[in-house]
C-alpha positions in Angstrom: -8.5 -13.1 23.4 -10.4 -14.1 20.4 -8.6 -15.8 17.5 -9.3 -12.5 15.2 -7.9 -10.6 17.8 -4.1 -13.1 18.2 -4.0 -13.2 14.5 -3.8 -9.8 14.1 -1.4 -9.2 17.3 0.9 -11.7 15.0 0.1 -10.5 11.8 0.5 -6.6 11.9 4.1 -6.2 13.7 5.5 -9.2 11.3 4.0 -7.2 7.7 5.5 -4.1 9.8 8.6 -5.1 10.5 9.2 -6.7 7.1 7.9 -3.8 5.2 9.7 -1.5 6.9 13.4 -3.5 6.7 12.3 -3.5 2.7 11.9 0.3 2.5 15.4 1.2 4.7 17.4 -1.4 3.0 16.2 -0.7 -0.5 17.2 3.5 1.0 20.4 2.2 2.6 22.0 1.0 -1.2 21.8 4.8 -2.3 21.5 6.9 0.5 24.3 7.9 2.9 23.3 6.4 6.0 25.9 8.6 8.1 25.1 11.9 7.6 22.8 13.7 10.1 22.1 16.2 7.8 20.5 13.8 6.2 18.6 11.4 8.9 15.3 12.2 8.8 15.5 12.3 4.9 16.3 9.2 5.1 13.6 7.9 7.5 11.1 9.2 5.1 12.1 7.7 2.3 12.5 4.5 3.7 9.4 4.3 5.0 7.5 5.3 1.8 9.5 3.1 -0.4 8.4 0.3 2.5 4.7 2.2 1.9 4.7 1.5 -1.8 6.2 -2.5 -1.1 2.9 -2.7 1.4 0.7 -1.0 -0.9 1.8 -2.8 -4.2 1.4 -5.9 -2.2 -1.9 -5.3 -1.2 -2.9 -4.5 -4.6 -1.6 -7.9 -5.2 -3.3 -9.8 -3.1 -6.4 -8.1 -3.6 -6.3 -9.0 -7.3 -5.7 -12.6 -6.4 -8.3 -13.0 -4.1 -10.8 -12.3 -7.1 -8.7 -14.3 -9.7 -9.4 -17.2 -11.4 -6.2 -19.2 -11.3 -6.5 -19.0 -7.3 -8.7 -21.8 -7.9 -5.9 -23.5 -10.0 -3.6 -22.5 -7.7 -4.2 -22.1 -4.2 -1.0 -20.3 -2.8 -2.6 -19.1 0.4 -5.2 -20.1 2.1 -8.0 -17.4 1.8 -8.4 -17.0 5.7 -4.5 -16.4 5.9 -5.0 -13.8 2.7 -7.1 -11.9 4.4 -5.4 -11.4 7.8 -2.5 -10.5 5.2 -4.6 -8.2 3.8 -5.7 -6.7 6.8 -2.1 -6.2 8.2 -0.7 -4.7 5.3 -3.4 -2.3 5.5 -2.7 -1.1 8.9 1.3 -1.2 8.2 0.7 1.3 5.6 -0.7 3.5 7.8 2.3 3.5 10.5 4.8 3.6 7.4 2.5 6.5 5.5 2.7 8.6 9.0 6.5 8.0 9.1 7.1 8.9 5.7 4.9 12.5 5.8 6.1 13.2 9.6 9.8 12.7 8.3 9.7 15.2 5.6 7.6 17.0 7.0 10.2 17.8 10.1 12.8 17.9 6.9 13.9 21.8 7.0 16.2 20.3 3.9 13.6 17.9 2.3 11.7 21.0 0.6 8.1 19.5 1.5 7.0 21.3 5.0 3.7 20.0 7.0 1.7 22.2 4.5 3.6 20.3 1.8 2.6 17.3 3.5 -1.0 18.3 2.8 -1.8 20.7 0.1 -1.1 19.6 -3.4 1.3 22.1 -4.8 2.3 24.0 -1.4 6.5 22.1 -1.8 9.2 23.4 -3.0 11.2 20.4 -3.8 9.4 18.8 -7.0 5.7 20.2 -6.4 4.4 18.2 -9.0 5.8 14.6 -8.0 5.0 15.7 -4.3 1.2 16.7 -5.5 0.7 13.6 -7.1 1.7 11.9 -3.4 -0.8 14.1 -1.4 -3.3 13.2 -3.5 -2.5 9.6 -3.2 -2.6 9.9 0.5 -6.2 11.2 0.7 -7.2 8.6 -1.8 -5.9 5.5 0.3 -7.1 7.0 3.8 -10.5 7.1 1.8 -10.0 3.1 0.7 -8.6 2.4 4.0 -11.6 4.0 5.8 -14.2 2.5 4.1 -12.6 -0.5 4.1 -12.3 -0.9 7.9 -16.2 0.6 8.2 -17.6 0.3 5.1 -19.8 -2.8 6.1 -21.4 -1.1 9.3 -22.0 2.3 8.0 -23.0 2.0 3.8 -22.9 -2.0 3.1 -21.7 -2.9 -0.2 -21.3 0.5 -1.4 -17.6 0.8 -0.1 -16.2 -1.2 -3.3 -16.9 1.9 -4.8 -14.3 3.7 -3.3 -12.5 0.0 -2.8 -12.2 0.1 -7.0 -10.0 3.0 -6.7 -7.2 1.2 -5.2 -5.3 -0.1 -8.3 -5.5 3.9 -9.9 -4.0 4.5 -6.3 -1.6 2.4 -7.2 -0.9 4.0 -10.1 -0.1 7.2 -8.7 1.7 6.1 -5.9 4.3 4.4 -8.7 4.1 7.9 -10.7 5.0 9.7 -7.1 7.8 7.1 -6.2 9.4 7.3 -9.4 9.5 11.3 -9.8 10.0 12.3 -6.5 13.0 9.9 -5.3 16.3 10.9 -6.3 17.3 7.7 -6.0 15.2 6.4 -8.8 18.0 5.0 -11.2 18.8 2.9 -9.1 15.4 1.3 -8.2 14.0 1.2 -11.3 14.5 -2.4 -12.2 12.5 -2.4 -8.7 9.6 -0.3 -10.0 9.4 -2.0 -13.5 8.9 -5.6 -11.9 6.3 -4.2 -9.0 4.3 -2.5 -11.5 4.6 -5.3 -13.9 3.4 -7.6 -11.2 0.1 -5.5 -10.8 -0.6 -4.3 -14.7 -0.2 -8.4 -15.1 -2.5 -9.7 -12.5 -5.6 -7.3 -13.7 -5.2 -8.3 -17.2 -4.9 -12.2 -16.7 -7.9 -11.4 -13.9 -9.9 -9.7 -15.9 -9.5 -12.0 -19.2 -8.8 -15.7 -17.4 -11.6 -17.9 -17.5 -12.5 -19.7 -13.8 -10.9 -22.6 -13.7 -12.4 -25.0 -11.1 -15.9 -23.0 -10.0 -17.5 -20.2 -10.4 -15.8 -17.1 -8.8 -17.9 -15.4 -5.8 -19.2 -12.1 -6.1 -17.2 -8.7 -5.4 -20.2 -8.5 -2.5 -19.3 -11.7 -0.7 -15.5 -11.4 -0.6 -16.1 -7.8 0.0 -17.7 -8.5 2.9 -15.2 -11.2 4.0 -12.7 -8.7 3.6 -14.3 -5.9 5.7 -15.5 -8.7 8.4 -11.8 -10.1 8.6 -10.7 -6.8 8.7 -12.3 -5.7 11.5 -13.1 -8.5 13.6 -12.1 -7.6 17.1 
């Protein structure tokens, strides 16, 4: 087995388990875990919160990959960061699938299959759910182009990848507006949102610390080759 494939087999399950545990741990703080009536809702909410965690971490890692401070404080080896980035992307797909299927099957959720894929089709908080539907398509476009972009369209895939931060902002709004447990989780939302915004601002205005920052194209190619390695 090639080293890249071995790394993917190790990283992806570990990241998925940690993310899922985080999401369901947060859900257990605010939702009744013993009622069968709420089982699918709890699965949907837990996997949704877990997906929020992976998406926020993806944005933080993506920002750090091109942050001048990474040369001053090499917290993670670049290859480790890229592997973790790829594993988080795979975990996000699994968690989003769980989130959507659970809510679509839950007759009490007010979402249904149509509400999962069509904006403004849900009866439960249609505006908040519609934001989530739009986020779904944007995130899928980002993941698919990141996976295949270098082989199909070259560096132009970066134009789609630059939607990552706006997508996180929309995911943030979806989570806050759609969740009945938002008041209990407001500290977590504030902290993660502030971390992403803060890292974006400091990356934009910080000066290179030691060496010139690598170009977007070089880093993009590294990310793609890492993510798509067999």
